[in-house]
PANU-651296 format. One line per field, with one value per residue (C-alpha): residue number from 1; x, y, z; residue in three letters. Coordinates in nm, 3 decimals. Last residue first. Layout:
BEGIN
num: [NUM / ...]
c1: [X / ...]
c2: [Y / ...]
c3: [Z / ...]
residuo: [ALA / ...]
This chain:
BEGIN
num: [373 / 372 / 371 / 370 / 369 / 368 / 367 / 366 / 365 / 364 / 363 / 362 / 361 / 360 / 359 / 358 / 357 / 356 / 355 / 354 / 353 / 352 / 351 / 350 / 349 / 348 / 347 / 346 / 345 / 344 / 343 / 342 / 341 / 340 / 339 / 338 / 337 / 336 / 335 / 334 / 333 / 332 / 331 / 330 / 329 / 328 / 327 / 326 / 325 / 324 / 323 / 322 / 321 / 320 / 319 / 318 / 317 / 316 / 315 / 314 / 313 / 312 / 311 / 310 / 309 / 308 / 307 / 306 / 305 / 304 / 303 / 302 / 301 / 300 / 299 / 298 / 297 / 296 / 295 / 294 / 293 / 292 / 291 / 290 / 289 / 288 / 287 / 286 / 285 / 284 / 283 / 282 / 281 / 280 / 279 / 278 / 277 / 276 / 275 / 274 / 273 / 272 / 271 / 270 / 269 / 268 / 267 / 266 / 265 / 264 / 263 / 262 / 261 / 260 / 259 / 258 / 257 / 256 / 255 / 254 / 253 / 252 / 251 / 250 / 249 / 248 / 247 / 246 / 245 / 244 / 243 / 242 / 241 / 240 / 239 / 238 / 237 / 236 / 235 / 234 / 233 / 232 / 231 / 230 / 229 / 228 / 227 / 226 / 225 / 224 / 223 / 222 / 221 / 220 / 219 / 218 / 217 / 216 / 215 / 214 / 213 / 212 / 211 / 210 / 209 / 208 / 207 / 206 / 205 / 204 / 203 / 202 / 201 / 200 / 199 / 198 / 197 / 196 / 195 / 194 / 193 / 192 / 191 / 190 / 189 / 188 / 187 / 186 / 185 / 184 / 183 / 182 / 181 / 180 / 179 / 178 / 177 / 176 / 175 / 174 / 173 / 172 / 171 / 170 / 169 / 168 / 167 / 166 / 165 / 164 / 163 / 162 / 161 / 160 / 159 / 158 / 157 / 156 / 155 / 154 / 153 / 152 / 151 / 150 / 149 / 148 / 147 / 146 / 145 / 144 / 143 / 142 / 141 / 140 / 139 / 138 / 137 / 136 / 135 / 134 / 133 / 132 / 131 / 130 / 129 / 128 / 127 / 126 / 125 / 124 / 123 / 122 / 121 / 120 / 119 / 118 / 117 / 116 / 115 / 114 / 113 / 112 / 111 / 110 / 109 / 108 / 107 / 106 / 105 / 104 / 103 / 102 / 101 / 100 / 99 / 98 / 97 / 96 / 95 / 94 / 93 / 92 / 91 / 90 / 89 / 88 / 87 / 86 / 85 / 84 / 83 / 82 / 81 / 80 / 79 / 78 / 77 / 76 / 75 / 74 / 73 / 72 / 71 / 70 / 69 / 68 / 67 / 66 / 65 / 64 / 63 / 62 / 61 / 60 / 59 / 58 / 57 / 56 / 55 / 54 / 53 / 52 / 51 / 50 / 49 / 48 / 47 / 46 / 45 / 44 / 43 / 42 / 41 / 40 / 39 / 38 / 37 / 36 / 35 / 34 / 33 / 32 / 31 / 30 / 29 / 28 / 27 / 26 / 25 / 24 / 23 / 22 / 21 / 20 / 19 / 18 / 17 / 16 / 15 / 14 / 13 / 12 / 11 / 10 / 9 / 8 / 7 / 6 / 5 / 4 / 3 / 2 / 1]
c1: [3.512 / 3.789 / 4.072 / 4.387 / 4.737 / 4.984 / 5.283 / 5.607 / 5.907 / 6.314 / 6.488 / 6.884 / 7.044 / 6.734 / 6.485 / 6.162 / 5.900 / 5.529 / 5.261 / 4.927 / 4.576 / 4.297 / 4.449 / 4.349 / 4.192 / 4.087 / 4.357 / 4.638 / 4.625 / 4.660 / 5.004 / 5.112 / 5.049 / 5.215 / 5.517 / 5.557 / 5.480 / 5.607 / 5.951 / 6.128 / 6.194 / 6.220 / 6.470 / 6.635 / 6.576 / 6.752 / 7.037 / 7.118 / 7.065 / 7.432 / 7.359 / 7.084 / 6.727 / 6.465 / 6.089 / 5.781 / 5.500 / 5.211 / 4.822 / 4.648 / 4.303 / 3.972 / 3.657 / 3.584 / 3.812 / 4.032 / 4.344 / 4.630 / 4.960 / 5.219 / 5.573 / 5.825 / 6.171 / 6.485 / 6.755 / 6.714 / 6.536 / 6.860 / 6.776 / 6.473 / 6.318 / 6.339 / 6.397 / 6.152 / 5.903 / 5.858 / 5.815 / 5.548 / 5.359 / 5.358 / 5.259 / 4.928 / 4.775 / 4.646 / 4.553 / 4.114 / 3.972 / 3.829 / 3.494 / 3.404 / 3.198 / 3.509 / 3.391 / 3.595 / 3.908 / 4.212 / 4.421 / 4.799 / 5.005 / 5.341 / 5.599 / 5.879 / 6.012 / 6.271 / 5.983 / 5.917 / 6.040 / 5.834 / 5.559 / 5.568 / 5.560 / 5.267 / 5.093 / 5.188 / 4.998 / 4.698 / 4.761 / 4.745 / 4.463 / 4.235 / 4.284 / 4.174 / 3.874 / 3.790 / 3.878 / 3.536 / 3.626 / 3.581 / 3.561 / 3.560 / 3.802 / 4.024 / 3.756 / 3.830 / 4.162 / 4.319 / 4.091 / 4.140 / 4.518 / 4.605 / 4.355 / 4.539 / 4.851 / 4.763 / 4.690 / 4.976 / 5.220 / 5.078 / 5.125 / 5.535 / 5.538 / 5.697 / 6.046 / 6.223 / 6.534 / 6.456 / 6.050 / 6.071 / 6.321 / 6.082 / 5.731 / 5.921 / 6.016 / 5.720 / 5.506 / 5.711 / 5.650 / 5.315 / 5.292 / 5.392 / 5.231 / 4.948 / 5.048 / 5.063 / 4.680 / 4.592 / 4.794 / 4.602 / 4.276 / 4.369 / 4.433 / 4.142 / 3.924 / 4.119 / 4.055 / 3.670 / 3.639 / 3.823 / 3.641 / 3.300 / 3.412 / 3.511 / 3.152 / 2.999 / 3.166 / 3.115 / 2.730 / 2.720 / 2.865 / 2.615 / 2.309 / 2.487 / 2.535 / 2.164 / 2.051 / 2.218 / 2.076 / 1.740 / 1.724 / 1.827 / 1.655 / 1.317 / 1.414 / 1.488 / 1.153 / 1.088 / 1.430 / 1.373 / 1.022 / 1.115 / 1.459 / 1.562 / 1.129 / 1.068 / 1.393 / 1.379 / 1.027 / 1.045 / 0.933 / 0.648 / 0.469 / 0.558 / 0.374 / 0.109 / 0.069 / -0.331 / -0.574 / -0.754 / -1.131 / -1.150 / -0.898 / -0.949 / -1.002 / -0.816 / -0.524 / -0.380 / -0.332 / -0.272 / -0.096 / 0.046 / 0.144 / 0.272 / 0.494 / 0.641 / 0.705 / 0.901 / 1.100 / 1.204 / 1.264 / 1.485 / 1.623 / 1.763 / 1.888 / 2.115 / 2.189 / 2.280 / 2.488 / 2.673 / 2.757 / 2.837 / 3.130 / 3.215 / 3.313 / 3.496 / 3.436 / 3.213 / 2.991 / 2.905 / 2.812 / 2.710 / 2.564 / 2.351 / 2.279 / 2.134 / 2.082 / 2.041 / 1.791 / 1.646 / 1.551 / 1.442 / 1.221 / 1.070 / 1.018 / 0.874 / 0.592 / 0.559 / 0.465 / 0.129 / 0.081 / 0.212 / -0.004 / -0.301 / -0.231 / -0.179 / -0.509 / -0.736 / -0.586 / -0.644 / -0.527 / -0.213 / 0.094 / -0.010 / -0.175 / 0.178 / 0.373 / 0.105 / 0.160 / 0.472 / 0.522 / 0.290 / 0.443 / 0.749 / 0.593 / 0.445 / 0.761 / 1.034 / 0.763 / 0.730 / 1.122 / 1.153 / 0.837 / 1.078 / 1.385 / 1.278 / 1.507 / 1.375 / 1.021 / 1.187 / 1.346 / 1.054 / 0.842 / 1.174 / 1.201 / 1.376 / 1.480 / 1.287 / 1.381 / 1.377 / 1.129 / 1.333 / 1.141 / 1.112 / 0.967 / 0.816 / 0.706 / 0.418 / 0.349 / 0.521 / 0.203 / 0.019 / 0.256 / 0.110 / -0.005]
c2: [4.449 / 4.685 / 4.487 / 4.697 / 4.676 / 4.924 / 4.929 / 5.121 / 5.205 / 5.350 / 5.510 / 5.537 / 5.214 / 5.004 / 4.921 / 4.749 / 4.765 / 4.527 / 4.622 / 4.352 / 4.422 / 4.219 / 3.952 / 4.172 / 4.495 / 4.744 / 4.611 / 4.468 / 4.773 / 4.991 / 4.794 / 4.833 / 5.187 / 5.238 / 5.070 / 5.317 / 5.599 / 5.565 / 5.426 / 5.101 / 5.057 / 5.459 / 5.418 / 5.172 / 5.439 / 5.719 / 5.438 / 5.463 / 5.825 / 5.804 / 5.664 / 5.946 / 5.878 / 5.869 / 5.827 / 5.623 / 5.600 / 5.333 / 5.322 / 5.015 / 5.066 / 4.782 / 4.874 / 4.803 / 5.019 / 5.322 / 5.401 / 5.583 / 5.755 / 5.911 / 5.936 / 6.163 / 6.281 / 6.470 / 6.653 / 6.973 / 6.850 / 6.584 / 6.480 / 6.600 / 6.489 / 6.159 / 6.034 / 6.307 / 6.339 / 5.955 / 5.880 / 6.168 / 5.997 / 5.630 / 5.758 / 5.977 / 5.638 / 5.421 / 5.822 / 5.720 / 5.375 / 5.387 / 5.452 / 5.468 / 5.776 / 5.941 / 5.618 / 5.528 / 5.687 / 5.729 / 6.018 / 6.055 / 6.291 / 6.349 / 6.552 / 6.737 / 6.971 / 7.229 / 7.484 / 7.598 / 7.389 / 7.433 / 7.590 / 7.218 / 7.093 / 7.166 / 7.110 / 6.788 / 6.745 / 6.889 / 6.669 / 6.384 / 6.515 / 6.560 / 6.259 / 6.104 / 6.276 / 6.195 / 5.813 / 5.875 / 5.849 / 5.505 / 5.388 / 5.787 / 5.931 / 6.065 / 6.372 / 6.558 / 6.597 / 6.454 / 6.685 / 7.017 / 6.975 / 6.954 / 7.282 / 7.426 / 7.297 / 7.479 / 7.818 / 7.799 / 7.731 / 7.998 / 8.260 / 8.100 / 8.176 / 8.501 / 8.332 / 8.463 / 8.249 / 8.057 / 8.111 / 7.901 / 7.595 / 7.612 / 7.613 / 7.291 / 7.184 / 7.240 / 7.018 / 6.707 / 6.763 / 6.763 / 6.435 / 6.241 / 6.375 / 6.339 / 5.979 / 5.858 / 5.909 / 5.742 / 5.441 / 5.470 / 5.516 / 5.217 / 5.010 / 5.134 / 4.967 / 4.681 / 4.631 / 4.766 / 4.409 / 4.146 / 4.289 / 4.228 / 3.929 / 3.759 / 3.865 / 3.736 / 3.426 / 3.415 / 3.433 / 3.155 / 2.915 / 3.017 / 2.989 / 2.654 / 2.543 / 2.628 / 2.477 / 2.161 / 2.170 / 2.267 / 1.946 / 1.749 / 1.913 / 1.831 / 1.454 / 1.401 / 1.332 / 1.074 / 0.879 / 0.848 / 0.749 / 0.425 / 0.257 / 0.419 / 0.420 / 0.057 / -0.070 / 0.044 / -0.064 / -0.018 / 0.388 / 0.300 / -0.032 / 0.164 / 0.423 / 0.207 / 0.057 / 0.102 / -0.155 / -0.098 / -0.098 / 0.213 / 0.438 / 0.783 / 1.059 / 0.760 / 0.749 / 1.138 / 1.196 / 0.854 / 0.684 / 0.940 / 1.222 / 0.857 / 0.817 / 1.161 / 1.166 / 0.834 / 0.976 / 1.319 / 1.082 / 0.825 / 1.091 / 1.363 / 1.130 / 0.975 / 1.395 / 1.436 / 1.144 / 1.206 / 1.628 / 1.553 / 1.282 / 1.528 / 1.858 / 1.957 / 2.266 / 2.272 / 1.939 / 2.112 / 2.473 / 2.479 / 2.138 / 2.025 / 2.378 / 2.532 / 2.324 / 2.043 / 2.144 / 2.343 / 2.063 / 1.805 / 2.056 / 2.112 / 1.739 / 1.622 / 1.947 / 1.848 / 1.440 / 1.566 / 1.742 / 1.515 / 1.250 / 1.489 / 1.560 / 1.219 / 1.062 / 1.337 / 1.271 / 0.962 / 0.865 / 0.595 / 0.754 / 1.078 / 1.171 / 1.106 / 1.329 / 1.597 / 1.569 / 1.592 / 1.870 / 2.073 / 2.038 / 2.058 / 2.382 / 2.548 / 2.431 / 2.629 / 2.936 / 2.951 / 2.986 / 3.252 / 3.454 / 3.447 / 3.594 / 3.792 / 3.818 / 3.546 / 3.735 / 4.029 / 3.806 / 3.637 / 4.023 / 4.113 / 3.766 / 3.481 / 3.272 / 2.979 / 2.651 / 2.341 / 2.100 / 1.789 / 1.487 / 1.243 / 0.936 / 0.628 / 0.917 / 0.948 / 0.578 / 0.604 / 0.775 / 0.436 / 0.259 / 0.353 / -0.007]
c3: [-3.692 / -3.612 / -3.826 / -3.691 / -3.932 / -3.831 / -4.020 / -3.922 / -4.181 / -4.072 / -4.268 / -4.315 / -4.159 / -4.190 / -3.958 / -4.081 / -3.788 / -3.783 / -3.618 / -3.635 / -3.489 / -3.443 / -3.209 / -2.875 / -3.049 / -2.761 / -2.461 / -2.698 / -2.910 / -2.526 / -2.466 / -2.810 / -2.809 / -2.473 / -2.550 / -2.835 / -2.651 / -2.314 / -2.453 / -2.566 / -2.936 / -2.938 / -2.647 / -2.868 / -3.159 / -2.995 / -2.956 / -3.286 / -3.389 / -3.464 / -3.885 / -3.909 / -4.009 / -4.265 / -4.145 / -4.232 / -4.145 / -4.243 / -4.094 / -4.279 / -4.099 / -4.138 / -4.168 / -4.479 / -4.615 / -4.405 / -4.559 / -4.335 / -4.491 / -4.322 / -4.493 / -4.302 / -4.433 / -4.276 / -4.459 / -4.297 / -3.947 / -3.889 / -3.538 / -3.409 / -3.745 / -3.757 / -3.412 / -3.216 / -3.554 / -3.633 / -3.228 / -3.202 / -3.582 / -3.403 / -3.106 / -3.258 / -3.416 / -3.067 / -2.931 / -2.994 / -3.038 / -3.315 / -3.473 / -3.867 / -3.909 / -4.157 / -4.410 / -4.712 / -4.638 / -4.803 / -4.644 / -4.709 / -4.476 / -4.660 / -4.444 / -4.511 / -4.289 / -4.340 / -4.513 / -4.107 / -3.816 / -3.491 / -3.720 / -3.921 / -3.564 / -3.448 / -3.807 / -3.828 / -3.449 / -3.579 / -3.866 / -3.577 / -3.401 / -3.725 / -3.776 / -3.488 / -3.480 / -3.876 / -3.757 / -3.517 / -3.197 / -2.959 / -2.553 / -2.471 / -2.245 / -2.510 / -2.579 / -2.279 / -2.196 / -2.535 / -2.820 / -2.539 / -2.558 / -2.932 / -2.945 / -2.667 / -2.842 / -3.193 / -2.971 / -2.777 / -3.122 / -3.260 / -3.029 / -3.062 / -3.439 / -3.377 / -3.236 / -2.988 / -3.044 / -2.669 / -2.725 / -3.024 / -2.843 / -2.528 / -2.763 / -2.866 / -2.537 / -2.429 / -2.712 / -2.627 / -2.262 / -2.319 / -2.550 / -2.243 / -2.018 / -2.183 / -2.314 / -1.947 / -1.885 / -2.184 / -2.044 / -1.691 / -1.836 / -2.057 / -1.775 / -1.591 / -1.867 / -1.835 / -1.499 / -1.517 / -1.797 / -1.615 / -1.276 / -1.565 / -1.702 / -1.389 / -1.252 / -1.506 / -1.440 / -1.109 / -1.170 / -1.476 / -1.185 / -0.956 / -1.225 / -1.254 / -0.951 / -0.839 / -1.181 / -1.044 / -0.716 / -0.744 / -0.972 / -0.691 / -0.480 / -0.662 / -0.748 / -0.366 / -0.220 / -0.517 / -0.482 / -0.107 / -0.109 / -0.358 / -0.283 / 0.038 / 0.208 / 0.027 / 0.176 / 0.511 / 0.641 / 1.005 / 1.015 / 0.798 / 0.982 / 1.287 / 1.168 / 1.085 / 0.692 / 0.614 / 0.487 / 0.211 / 0.161 / 0.003 / -0.203 / -0.338 / -0.011 / 0.218 / -0.018 / 0.059 / 0.424 / 0.571 / 0.345 / 0.154 / 0.452 / 0.565 / 0.273 / 0.245 / 0.657 / 0.587 / 0.279 / 0.518 / 0.771 / 0.604 / 0.375 / 0.637 / 0.915 / 0.588 / 0.466 / 0.870 / 0.928 / 0.534 / 0.612 / 0.985 / 0.861 / 0.588 / 0.756 / 0.457 / 0.455 / 0.148 / 0.199 / 0.560 / 0.526 / 0.158 / 0.091 / 0.435 / 0.506 / 0.171 / -0.143 / 0.092 / 0.338 / 0.095 / -0.149 / 0.116 / 0.312 / -0.001 / -0.100 / 0.173 / 0.184 / -0.150 / -0.143 / -0.032 / -0.265 / -0.563 / -0.407 / -0.442 / -0.827 / -0.889 / -0.732 / -0.877 / -1.261 / -1.367 / -1.646 / -1.557 / -1.745 / -1.927 / -1.586 / -1.413 / -1.619 / -1.581 / -1.192 / -1.237 / -1.451 / -1.261 / -0.950 / -1.170 / -1.222 / -0.939 / -0.714 / -0.944 / -1.004 / -0.627 / -0.575 / -0.829 / -0.693 / -0.400 / -0.501 / -0.790 / -1.034 / -1.194 / -1.239 / -1.361 / -1.612 / -1.700 / -1.821 / -1.991 / -2.192 / -2.147 / -2.478 / -2.494 / -2.305 / -2.443 / -2.206 / -2.088 / -1.995 / -1.687 / -1.731 / -1.403 / -1.162 / -1.114 / -1.181 / -0.832 / -0.671 / -0.538 / -0.372 / -0.047 / -0.013]
residuo: [ASN / LEU / ASP / ILE / LEU / LEU / GLU / VAL / PHE / TYR / SER / HIS / GLN / LYS / GLU / ASP / ILE / ALA / LEU / THR / TYR / LYS / GLY / ALA / TYR / ASN / ILE / GLU / LEU / GLN / ARG / ASN / LEU / ASN / SER / THR / GLY / ILE / GLY / SER / LYS / GLN / ASN / GLN / LEU / GLN / LYS / GLU / VAL / ASP / ASN / ARG / LYS / THR / ASN / PHE / VAL / THR / PHE / THR / VAL / LYS / ASN / ASP / ALA / VAL / THR / VAL / ASP / ILE / ASN / ILE / LYS / ALA / ASN / LYS / PRO / ASP / SER / SER / VAL / GLY / HIS / LYS / PHE / ALA / ASN / GLU / VAL / LEU / PRO / LEU / LEU / VAL / LEU / PRO / ALA / ILE / PRO / THR / ASN / MET / ASN / ASP / ILE / THR / LYS / THR / PHE / ALA / VAL / ASP / LEU / ALA / ASP / GLY / TYR / ARG / LEU / SER / GLU / LEU / ASP / ILE / PHE / GLY / GLN / ILE / LEU / GLU / ILE / GLU / LYS / GLU / ILE / SER / ILE / TYR / GLU / GLN / ASP / SER / GLN / TYR / LEU / ILE / PHE / ASP / LEU / LEU / GLU / SER / LEU / LYS / LEU / VAL / VAL / GLN / PRO / ALA / LEU / ASP / SER / LYS / SER / LEU / THR / LEU / ALA / TYR / LEU / ASN / ASN / LEU / THR / ASN / PHE / LEU / PHE / HIS / PRO / GLN / ILE / GLN / ALA / LYS / LEU / PHE / ARG / LEU / GLU / ASN / THR / ALA / LYS / GLU / LYS / GLN / LEU / LEU / GLU / ILE / GLN / HIS / LYS / GLU / GLU / PHE / ARG / THR / LYS / ILE / ALA / LYS / VAL / ALA / LEU / MET / ILE / LEU / ALA / TYR / THR / TYR / VAL / ALA / PRO / CYS / TYR / VAL / THR / PHE / ILE / TYR / VAL / PHE / ASP / SER / LEU / ILE / GLU / GLN / ILE / THR / GLU / GLN / GLU / PHE / ASP / GLU / ARG / PHE / PHE / PRO / GLU / VAL / VAL / HIS / VAL / VAL / ASN / PHE / ARG / ALA / LEU / ALA / SER / LEU / PHE / TYR / VAL / SER / LEU / LEU / LEU / SER / LEU / PHE / PHE / LEU / VAL / TYR / LYS / LYS / LYS / PHE / LEU / LEU / LYS / PRO / TRP / GLN / TYR / TYR / ASN / LEU / LEU / TYR / ALA / ALA / ALA / ILE / GLN / SER / PRO / LEU / MET / ALA / LEU / ASN / THR / LEU / ALA / ASN / PRO / LYS / PHE / THR / GLY / SER / ASP / LEU / VAL / GLY / LEU / ILE / THR / PHE / VAL / PHE / LEU / PHE / SER / CYS / TRP / PHE / LEU / ILE / HIS / SER / LEU / VAL / ARG / ASN / GLN / LEU / ILE / GLY / ASP / LEU / PHE / THR / ASN / ASN / LYS / LYS / MET / PRO / VAL / LEU / PHE / VAL / SER / LYS / TYR / SER / ALA / VAL / PHE / TYR / ARG / GLY / MET]
């Protein structure tokens, strides 16, 4: 007797889950509602399975309701005490002892509810087991009622484990993104004083010679600093703004060196609104002027070319150099500008860029390819 409910648990099926909508997300974010939804869903599913198996609704519905208190107690005891408080803290003896006792008593309680509370409603002329008989029938309790009681508990454990895993993964991703963002801000903060230092050196040289170009340099410097200080904090800017920044830097250097400067800046852009991370091109231009022009301004030559097509950037910088600037070139490879650029590219375009350097006796050529897709 008391075996009528077993048909409800003869088969289990999985229903593919559809993508959560906003309404369902709101329910799942509410802890109480999500737990109520969990229990109602499984009560409905197992009742329908029992009806499909036996063809009767009332016995299956009442049996499942009678089992529910033991199933709820088993699920929350396992998931919120035995598993995290005992097993995870390596209290193995207490865990197995607690689990054994809870399995026995909760399964016995479920059998008692079925035999003494539910079965009298739909069974006639049957002999009820006494409480002593129920408690002493260990084999039946552990082989029949235990799986029925702990089915919900194990499902909840699996759902909780998956949910925890996704939350941990999401948290790690947020931390990594935050770390990359903070590092990128630090790198951009390094560019600002680096750029300012180089420009002030130029301005200082002009003031020493009492050049009339000094006021124009201050004006150009003001425009560039406005961009670097207030616009470079954006995650992306248009390629047009980045080109304007480079052109402004070239104009600033042209004011310093005058007609002696031989600079060519060519642009082939299919879409001026193409987004790009700010300040990823300027360091290469800075280095070309620093190591190519400052050492020999009268004979220096710089060619800068930027091409943007189908969200792919090709940026090349060529500059001549003298033989006696080898030490300077070593600094160029490891200085703030280039090392900073490499790290910025790695943060913004990891796996989507290549930076190639071709150094010869009298020239230096850099090619940067970025896939913006």
